[in-house]
ZAGULO-963560 format. One record per residue (C-alpha): residue number from 1; x, y, z. Coordinates in pm, whole numbers, plus 50000, padded with zeros to 5 digits. Each point is the difference from the previous one (the first is absolute). Example, Ala and Ser with C-alpha at 12.3 -4.5 7.8 and 13.67 -1.06 7.14 Angstrom:
BEGIN
+-----+-------+-------+-------+
:   n :    px :    py :    pz :
+-----+-------+-------+-------+
:   1 : 51230 : 49550 : 50780 :
:   2 : 50137 : 50344 : 49934 :
+-----+-------+-------+-------+
END
This chain:
BEGIN
+-----+-------+-------+-------+
:   n :    px :    py :    pz :
+-----+-------+-------+-------+
:   1 : 49973 : 49978 : 49989 :
:   2 : 50316 : 50252 : 50110 :
:   3 : 50171 : 49923 : 49641 :
:   4 : 49676 : 50091 : 49823 :
:   5 : 50010 : 50358 : 50148 :
:   6 : 50276 : 50063 : 49753 :
:   7 : 49851 : 49821 : 49678 :
:   8 : 49844 : 50327 : 49862 :
:   9 : 50346 : 50142 : 49998 :
:  10 : 50059 : 49747 : 49697 :
:  11 : 49804 : 50275 : 49788 :
:  12 : 50286 : 50201 : 49962 :
:  13 : 50119 : 49722 : 49763 :
:  14 : 49666 : 49926 : 49853 :
:  15 : 49870 : 50355 : 49972 :
:  16 : 49651 : 50128 : 50090 :
:  17 : 49746 : 49948 : 49728 :
:  18 : 49686 : 50168 : 49973 :
:  19 : 49860 : 49646 : 50012 :
:  20 : 50178 : 49925 : 50325 :
:  21 : 49859 : 50325 : 50160 :
:  22 : 49650 : 49890 : 49894 :
:  23 : 50033 : 49653 : 50161 :
:  24 : 50163 : 50173 : 50300 :
:  25 : 49722 : 50229 : 50067 :
:  26 : 49699 : 49765 : 49934 :
:  27 : 50167 : 49702 : 50195 :
:  28 : 50067 : 50242 : 50309 :
:  29 : 49660 : 50146 : 50056 :
:  30 : 49813 : 49673 : 49888 :
:  31 : 50191 : 49814 : 50260 :
:  32 : 50003 : 50278 : 50280 :
:  33 : 49608 : 49960 : 49975 :
:  34 : 50035 : 49602 : 50020 :
:  35 : 50178 : 50081 : 50342 :
:  36 : 49811 : 50271 : 50131 :
:  37 : 49634 : 49861 : 49865 :
:  38 : 50046 : 49623 : 49999 :
:  39 : 50252 : 49879 : 50257 :
:  40 : 49948 : 50282 : 50224 :
:  41 : 49664 : 50110 : 50016 :
:  42 : 49839 : 49682 : 49906 :
:  43 : 50194 : 49701 : 50105 :
:  44 : 50133 : 50186 : 50306 :
:  45 : 49723 : 50194 : 50123 :
:  46 : 49680 : 49888 : 49798 :
:  47 : 49870 : 50327 : 49955 :
:  48 : 49778 : 49883 : 49665 :
:  49 : 49887 : 49673 : 49881 :
:  50 : 50062 : 49830 : 49659 :
:  51 : 49884 : 49670 : 49834 :
:  52 : 50234 : 49712 : 50031 :
:  53 : 50102 : 49972 : 49647 :
:  54 : 50088 : 50380 : 49993 :
:  55 : 50204 : 49968 : 50361 :
:  56 : 50236 : 49693 : 49824 :
:  57 : 50033 : 50227 : 49700 :
:  58 : 50114 : 50324 : 50195 :
:  59 : 50209 : 49752 : 50239 :
:  60 : 50212 : 49875 : 49727 :
:  61 : 50047 : 50353 : 49802 :
:  62 : 50089 : 50117 : 50337 :
:  63 : 50283 : 49768 : 50037 :
:  64 : 50165 : 50168 : 49711 :
:  65 : 50104 : 50262 : 50265 :
:  66 : 50295 : 49747 : 50131 :
:  67 : 49879 : 50070 : 50318 :
:  68 : 49915 : 49619 : 50088 :
:  69 : 49634 : 49866 : 50014 :
:  70 : 49706 : 50130 : 50116 :
:  71 : 49980 : 49776 : 50295 :
:  72 : 50345 : 50104 : 50096 :
:  73 : 49922 : 50380 : 49960 :
:  74 : 49696 : 50017 : 50186 :
:  75 : 50067 : 49786 : 50266 :
:  76 : 50327 : 50202 : 50119 :
:  77 : 49801 : 50346 : 49931 :
:  78 : 49719 : 49856 : 50228 :
:  79 : 50288 : 49938 : 50290 :
:  80 : 50114 : 50381 : 49932 :
:  81 : 49646 : 50106 : 50063 :
:  82 : 49976 : 49759 : 50304 :
:  83 : 50324 : 50082 : 50172 :
:  84 : 50094 : 50353 : 49834 :
:  85 : 50332 : 50150 : 50126 :
:  86 : 50052 : 49731 : 50255 :
:  87 : 50252 : 49711 : 50025 :
:  88 : 49747 : 49781 : 49816 :
:  89 : 49961 : 50257 : 49705 :
:  90 : 50203 : 49845 : 49701 :
:  91 : 50100 : 50344 : 49874 :
:  92 : 49980 : 50261 : 50260 :
:  93 : 50226 : 50286 : 49965 :
:  94 : 50076 : 50006 : 50369 :
:  95 : 50231 : 49725 : 49923 :
:  96 : 50196 : 50229 : 49737 :
:  97 : 49892 : 50170 : 49684 :
:  98 : 50184 : 49762 : 49781 :
:  99 : 49829 : 49739 : 50195 :
: 100 : 49644 : 50109 : 49902 :
: 101 : 50108 : 50064 : 49636 :
: 102 : 50184 : 49696 : 49890 :
: 103 : 50184 : 49831 : 50279 :
: 104 : 49712 : 49785 : 50128 :
: 105 : 49968 : 49823 : 49646 :
: 106 : 50367 : 49963 : 49971 :
: 107 : 50036 : 49854 : 50330 :
: 108 : 49825 : 49664 : 49916 :
: 109 : 49814 : 50002 : 50328 :
: 110 : 49658 : 50043 : 49795 :
: 111 : 50049 : 49754 : 49702 :
: 112 : 49678 : 49786 : 50117 :
: 113 : 49633 : 50071 : 50026 :
: 114 : 49814 : 49883 : 50286 :
: 115 : 49682 : 49886 : 49809 :
: 116 : 49773 : 50013 : 50334 :
: 117 : 50061 : 50363 : 50006 :
: 118 : 49785 : 50041 : 49651 :
: 119 : 49820 : 49692 : 50009 :
: 120 : 49677 : 50191 : 49838 :
: 121 : 50228 : 50028 : 49692 :
: 122 : 50206 : 49672 : 50028 :
: 123 : 49692 : 49788 : 49970 :
: 124 : 50009 : 50073 : 49619 :
: 125 : 50241 : 49757 : 49858 :
: 126 : 50075 : 50200 : 49693 :
: 127 : 50094 : 50249 : 50232 :
: 128 : 50231 : 49780 : 50156 :
: 129 : 50131 : 49894 : 49644 :
: 130 : 50051 : 50340 : 49921 :
: 131 : 50191 : 50100 : 50311 :
: 132 : 50218 : 49724 : 49967 :
: 133 : 50116 : 50072 : 49645 :
: 134 : 50025 : 50386 : 50047 :
: 135 : 50315 : 49968 : 49743 :
: 136 : 49777 : 49937 : 49697 :
: 137 : 49839 : 50323 : 49955 :
: 138 : 50328 : 50196 : 50028 :
: 139 : 50195 : 49788 : 49727 :
: 140 : 49674 : 50015 : 49766 :
: 141 : 50014 : 50404 : 50025 :
: 142 : 50400 : 50018 : 49961 :
: 143 : 49989 : 49785 : 49670 :
: 144 : 49702 : 50218 : 49895 :
: 145 : 50198 : 50320 : 50053 :
: 146 : 50288 : 49844 : 49831 :
: 147 : 49824 : 49885 : 49694 :
: 148 : 49819 : 50338 : 49984 :
: 149 : 50289 : 50252 : 50072 :
: 150 : 50295 : 49780 : 49968 :
: 151 : 50282 : 50050 : 50234 :
: 152 : 49913 : 50329 : 50103 :
: 153 : 49647 : 49875 : 50063 :
: 154 : 50148 : 49745 : 50248 :
: 155 : 50264 : 50191 : 50149 :
: 156 : 49806 : 50365 : 50035 :
: 157 : 49664 : 49913 : 49967 :
: 158 : 49931 : 49685 : 50198 :
: 159 : 50301 : 49987 : 50239 :
: 160 : 49983 : 50408 : 50075 :
: 161 : 49622 : 50023 : 50036 :
: 162 : 50048 : 49659 : 50232 :
: 163 : 50280 : 50170 : 50213 :
: 164 : 49790 : 50331 : 50026 :
: 165 : 49691 : 49822 : 50087 :
: 166 : 50207 : 49825 : 50273 :
: 167 : 50092 : 50296 : 50153 :
: 168 : 49670 : 50205 : 49966 :
: 169 : 49832 : 49690 : 50180 :
: 170 : 50274 : 49971 : 50284 :
: 171 : 49979 : 50384 : 50057 :
: 172 : 49652 : 49952 : 50155 :
: 173 : 50150 : 49796 : 50280 :
: 174 : 50327 : 50234 : 50035 :
: 175 : 49936 : 50351 : 49897 :
: 176 : 49619 : 49993 : 50105 :
: 177 : 50085 : 49918 : 50334 :
: 178 : 50235 : 50261 : 50045 :
: 179 : 49953 : 50301 : 49783 :
: 180 : 49654 : 50184 : 49985 :
: 181 : 49742 : 50113 : 50195 :
: 182 : 49723 : 49830 : 50245 :
: 183 : 49635 : 50066 : 49990 :
: 184 : 49894 : 49728 : 50241 :
: 185 : 50095 : 49864 : 50336 :
: 186 : 50098 : 49657 : 49865 :
: 187 : 50225 : 49774 : 50240 :
: 188 : 50265 : 49998 : 49729 :
: 189 : 50260 : 50226 : 49849 :
: 190 : 49798 : 50031 : 49650 :
: 191 : 49988 : 50317 : 49789 :
: 192 : 49838 : 50159 : 49718 :
: 193 : 50254 : 50070 : 49729 :
: 194 : 49859 : 50169 : 49689 :
: 195 : 50347 : 49898 : 49785 :
: 196 : 49957 : 49621 : 50082 :
: 197 : 49637 : 50059 : 49918 :
: 198 : 50087 : 50102 : 49647 :
: 199 : 50284 : 49745 : 49945 :
: 200 : 49744 : 49731 : 50131 :
: 201 : 49649 : 50104 : 49871 :
: 202 : 49857 : 50104 : 50353 :
: 203 : 50185 : 49735 : 50249 :
: 204 : 50189 : 50323 : 50146 :
: 205 : 49709 : 50085 : 50199 :
: 206 : 50115 : 49761 : 50221 :
: 207 : 49871 : 50183 : 50353 :
: 208 : 49660 : 50010 : 49838 :
: 209 : 50050 : 49602 : 49923 :
: 210 : 50115 : 49894 : 50349 :
: 211 : 49719 : 50179 : 50141 :
: 212 : 49735 : 49793 : 49810 :
: 213 : 50166 : 49737 : 49764 :
: 214 : 49667 : 49840 : 49959 :
: 215 : 49903 : 50227 : 49699 :
: 216 : 50085 : 50011 : 49636 :
: 217 : 50091 : 50377 : 50012 :
: 218 : 50307 : 50145 : 50181 :
: 219 : 49952 : 50345 : 49856 :
: 220 : 49756 : 50157 : 50253 :
: 221 : 49987 : 50348 : 49872 :
: 222 : 49947 : 50124 : 49655 :
: 223 : 50321 : 50125 : 49953 :
: 224 : 50182 : 49689 : 50093 :
: 225 : 50035 : 49811 : 49657 :
: 226 : 49950 : 49626 : 50007 :
: 227 : 49999 : 49849 : 49641 :
: 228 : 49980 : 49645 : 50162 :
: 229 : 49667 : 50067 : 50132 :
: 230 : 49887 : 50206 : 49671 :
: 231 : 50095 : 49669 : 49806 :
: 232 : 49810 : 49783 : 50254 :
: 233 : 49683 : 50232 : 49935 :
: 234 : 50038 : 49938 : 49652 :
: 235 : 50007 : 49646 : 50020 :
: 236 : 49697 : 50000 : 50230 :
: 237 : 49817 : 50202 : 49694 :
: 238 : 50107 : 49708 : 49770 :
: 239 : 49881 : 49721 : 50269 :
: 240 : 50377 : 49870 : 50017 :
: 241 : 49994 : 50068 : 50366 :
: 242 : 49725 : 50080 : 50267 :
: 243 : 49890 : 50114 : 50349 :
: 244 : 50298 : 50241 : 50018 :
: 245 : 50023 : 50124 : 50385 :
: 246 : 49993 : 50392 : 50052 :
: 247 : 50090 : 50204 : 50301 :
: 248 : 49739 : 50129 : 50180 :
: 249 : 49968 : 50364 : 50134 :
: 250 : 50004 : 49837 : 50345 :
: 251 : 50331 : 49836 : 49907 :
: 252 : 50158 : 50323 : 49847 :
: 253 : 49920 : 50188 : 50326 :
: 254 : 50133 : 49724 : 50264 :
: 255 : 50296 : 50011 : 50190 :
: 256 : 50099 : 50338 : 49836 :
: 257 : 50313 : 50136 : 50180 :
: 258 : 49846 : 50359 : 49983 :
: 259 : 49720 : 49855 : 50244 :
: 260 : 50223 : 49906 : 50283 :
: 261 : 50107 : 49715 : 49944 :
: 262 : 50313 : 49856 : 50100 :
: 263 : 50279 : 49900 : 49703 :
: 264 : 50084 : 49664 : 50202 :
: 265 : 50180 : 49914 : 49674 :
: 266 : 50245 : 50279 : 50034 :
: 267 : 50025 : 49973 : 50396 :
: 268 : 50104 : 49646 : 49942 :
: 269 : 50262 : 50082 : 49744 :
: 270 : 50138 : 50302 : 50217 :
: 271 : 50051 : 49729 : 50273 :
: 272 : 50140 : 49736 : 49758 :
: 273 : 50270 : 50275 : 49911 :
: 274 : 50066 : 50075 : 50309 :
: 275 : 50022 : 49696 : 50146 :
: 276 : 50259 : 49885 : 49729 :
: 277 : 50211 : 50296 : 50066 :
: 278 : 50005 : 49937 : 50368 :
: 279 : 50082 : 49614 : 49973 :
: 280 : 50372 : 50031 : 49981 :
: 281 : 50021 : 50226 : 50291 :
: 282 : 49696 : 49984 : 50209 :
: 283 : 49886 : 49651 : 49963 :
: 284 : 49734 : 50040 : 50294 :
: 285 : 49852 : 50319 : 49845 :
: 286 : 49991 : 49802 : 49676 :
: 287 : 49783 : 49728 : 50144 :
: 288 : 49792 : 50243 : 50189 :
: 289 : 49932 : 50185 : 49669 :
: 290 : 49917 : 49674 : 49808 :
: 291 : 49757 : 49925 : 50300 :
: 292 : 49829 : 50313 : 49959 :
: 293 : 49933 : 49942 : 49635 :
: 294 : 49852 : 49662 : 50077 :
: 295 : 49795 : 50172 : 50276 :
: 296 : 49888 : 50225 : 49721 :
: 297 : 49901 : 49755 : 49752 :
: 298 : 49798 : 49841 : 50304 :
: 299 : 49821 : 50340 : 50067 :
: 300 : 49911 : 50022 : 49661 :
: 301 : 49831 : 49629 : 49985 :
: 302 : 49825 : 50054 : 50307 :
: 303 : 49846 : 50343 : 49834 :
: 304 : 50051 : 50171 : 50363 :
: 305 : 50109 : 50296 : 49761 :
: 306 : 49888 : 50111 : 49675 :
: 307 : 50277 : 49863 : 49758 :
: 308 : 49979 : 49818 : 49684 :
: 309 : 50010 : 49595 : 50027 :
: 310 : 50204 : 49820 : 49798 :
: 311 : 49875 : 49979 : 49661 :
: 312 : 49821 : 49668 : 49890 :
: 313 : 50179 : 49748 : 49774 :
: 314 : 49752 : 49969 : 49710 :
+-----+-------+-------+-------+
END
């Protein structure tokens, strides 16, 4: 995976043709939607419904993104929501920015998939088949890119768009938990980041998403452009998908920081950073800070103060 980051540089020798540029643009934006609209909003969160045949076709197409199979992707993302910014979160920035961006994938610790965590989709044999053979679609797409655009189409069109797609997707796990603004008092460090939203067709409205992950729309305001949602709305008009879940007015107003809710996510984040600094010099102080963070989580869970609860997994 690391070596593939450098393959697009071979365009120095192959050149970049107009056809390769078209392949790059088409493959990037179409596959961004397959990650955001299919892997994320459908398989991970079930924010809308589709028929079984459409589901299988969408799952196979999404494996062309070279981000493993749908069951693997969605099960690990559900863990992210279930344990956000804790030691059990697969890619929390609190374990380091590089870890959240890409290190967790390269570590080799998350290569397997626990089907029990995604048994609602693992019950379909065709999805299990697609999940095990997630290499077929990327290979077919790479070959097609070569046949259409030659070496430039393969190197720049296919590999270039794939590498950009990887980093755009990974940036939601890293940048969108470090840089941006917070509208809702979630129990994590999620942020709304318009730059990430532009790169990922709407996934950058990440604080909105962690506030209410069960809806198909992540851009809650009119100016929060969410192209993935617009495409899903078009799919609903064409009867390809149905039952899109929308954020209600009550959901949009609940747990707003301006209403006096304690921002538990940032409180825990601050304590964790302070504990990490104190650990080398004041072990007892670090332990006390960690205990305070755990107590904050317990307080939130018991609803003794008006703070946001951990976001549901689906």
